[in-house]
C-alpha positions as CSV (number, residue, x, y, z in Angstrom):
1,R,117.9,73.0,113.0
2,M,118.3,73.8,116.5
3,Q,121.5,74.9,118.2
4,G,123.5,73.7,121.1
5,R,121.6,73.4,124.5
6,G,124.1,75.3,126.4
7,G,121.1,78.1,127.1
8,E,121.5,79.3,123.6
9,R,118.2,80.1,121.8
10,P,117.0,77.6,119.2
11,V,117.0,78.6,115.5
12,E,113.7,77.6,113.7
13,D,114.0,75.9,110.4
14,T,111.7,78.2,108.5
15,N,111.4,75.9,105.5
16,R,110.0,72.9,107.6
17,I,107.2,75.7,108.9
18,R,106.6,77.5,105.3
19,S,106.4,73.4,104.1
20,N,103.3,73.3,106.0
21,P,101.7,76.6,106.5
22,Q,98.3,74.5,107.9
23,G,97.6,74.7,111.7
24,G,97.9,78.4,113.5
25,K,100.6,77.8,115.7
26,A,103.4,77.0,112.8
27,F,101.4,79.5,110.5
28,G,102.0,81.9,113.0
29,Q,105.8,81.2,113.5
30,A,106.1,81.9,110.0
31,L,105.1,84.7,109.7
32,R,106.7,86.2,112.6
33,V,109.9,84.8,110.6
34,Q,108.8,86.1,107.6
35,E,108.4,89.8,109.3
36,S,111.7,89.8,111.0
37,D,113.4,88.8,107.9
38,L,111.5,91.6,106.1
39,D,112.4,94.2,109.1
40,R,116.3,93.2,108.7
41,I,115.8,93.9,104.8
42,G,114.0,97.2,105.8
43,Q,116.9,98.3,108.0
44,E,119.3,97.2,105.7
45,Y,117.3,99.5,102.7
46,R,117.6,102.4,105.2
47,R,121.1,101.8,105.8
48,Q,121.1,102.4,101.8
49,N,118.7,105.1,101.4
50,T,119.3,107.4,104.3
51,D,116.4,109.6,103.5
52,A,113.9,106.8,103.3
53,D,111.2,107.4,105.6
54,P,110.4,104.6,108.2
55,S,106.4,104.8,108.3
56,Q,106.7,104.3,104.5
57,I,109.0,101.3,104.8
58,E,106.3,99.7,107.6
59,K,103.3,100.5,104.8
60,Y,104.9,98.6,102.5
61,K,106.3,95.9,104.3
62,A,102.1,95.4,105.2
63,K,101.6,95.4,101.5
64,F,104.6,92.7,100.7
65,I,103.3,90.4,103.5
66,L,99.6,90.8,102.5
67,Y,100.6,89.7,98.6
68,D,103.5,87.4,99.4
69,R,101.3,84.6,100.0
70,D,104.1,81.6,100.2
71,H,105.4,83.6,102.9
72,K,108.9,83.2,100.8
73,G,110.0,87.0,101.2
74,E,109.5,87.0,97.4
75,L,107.0,87.7,95.3
76,G,106.8,85.3,92.4
77,M,104.7,85.2,89.4
78,E,101.5,83.6,90.6
79,E,101.7,86.0,93.4
80,V,101.8,89.2,91.3
81,R,98.5,88.1,88.9
82,L,96.9,87.6,92.2
83,M,97.5,91.3,93.4
84,L,97.2,92.7,90.0
85,E,93.8,90.8,89.2
86,K,92.8,91.8,93.2
87,L,93.6,95.2,92.2
88,G,91.5,95.3,89.2
89,Q,94.4,95.0,86.9
90,P,94.7,91.8,85.0
91,K,97.8,91.1,82.8
92,T,98.4,88.5,80.6
93,H,101.8,85.9,81.7
94,I,103.9,87.9,79.3
95,E,103.0,91.8,80.7
96,I,103.7,90.0,84.1
97,K,107.0,88.7,82.9
98,R,107.9,91.9,81.3
99,M,106.9,94.4,85.2
100,I,108.4,91.6,87.1
101,A,111.8,91.8,84.7
102,Q,111.9,95.8,85.2
103,V,111.9,95.9,89.0
104,D,114.2,92.4,89.7
105,K,117.6,93.1,90.2
106,S,118.6,89.3,91.2
107,G,117.4,88.2,87.9
108,R,115.4,85.3,89.3
109,G,112.2,86.6,87.9
110,V,110.7,87.3,91.3
111,I,110.8,90.4,93.4
112,T,112.3,90.5,96.6
113,Y,111.2,92.2,99.5
114,F,114.0,95.3,98.9
115,D,113.3,95.0,95.0
116,F,110.2,96.1,95.9
117,L,111.0,98.6,98.5
118,E,113.2,100.0,95.6
119,M,110.6,100.4,93.2
120,M,107.8,102.0,95.8
121,L,110.1,104.2,97.4
122,G,113.4,104.7,95.2
123,A,113.9,107.6,92.7
124,G,114.3,105.6,89.5
125,G,110.7,103.5,90.0
126,N,109.0,104.5,87.1
127,S,107.6,100.4,86.5
128,I,103.9,100.4,85.4
129,L,103.7,98.1,88.4
130,K,104.3,101.0,91.3
131,K,102.2,103.0,89.0
132,I,99.1,100.2,89.5
133,L,99.9,99.8,93.4
134,M,100.5,104.0,93.7
135,F,96.7,104.3,91.7
136,E,95.4,101.9,94.2
137,E,96.4,103.8,97.4
138,M,95.4,107.1,96.1
139,G,91.5,105.2,95.5
140,K,91.9,104.1,98.9
141,E,92.5,107.8,99.9
142,K,89.4,109.5,98.5
143,E,87.4,106.6,99.3
144,G,85.0,107.6,102.3
145,P,81.2,107.6,103.1
146,R,79.5,109.2,100.4
147,K,75.8,110.8,100.8
148,G,74.6,108.2,98.1
149,D,75.7,105.2,99.9
150,L,73.5,106.0,103.1
151,P,70.0,104.5,103.5
152,P,67.2,106.3,102.8
153,V,66.1,108.3,106.0
154,R,62.8,106.7,107.5
155,S,60.4,107.9,109.9
156,L,57.8,106.6,112.6
157,A,55.3,106.3,110.1
158,D,57.2,103.9,107.6
159,L,57.3,101.0,110.7
160,P,54.7,98.2,109.7
């Protein structure tokens, strides 16, 4: 849909863009629309939770975008399944439904970005999904170059 011609900025039809994520320009537009939507939701979360750290919200926005493969602003069953598999924690269909139900405030069977922020930053976030994501973060912080990972030291005598 477009708004009037009187110098007003046109509003993109996000459904049209999302329905065809192929092609760089349309895909880039969809990502920008999604990011601005998530920024708006993040601001709303901060209004309701004044002690929330803006850098944490940004970090979780990036993580949410990574896992929201269809860019609809919510994590469905398939996206949560892929996320858990990527984290090395594959779960059954029923386990994933239970995980989503622990977090889903709307009752639609999806995790919205607001639900995701509440799960990760809220005091009552005791879901298994949060624990898995937090475990993944701790593992990344501890990763680093280890002595055993370095190639063996070679000298000029080792050259052919």
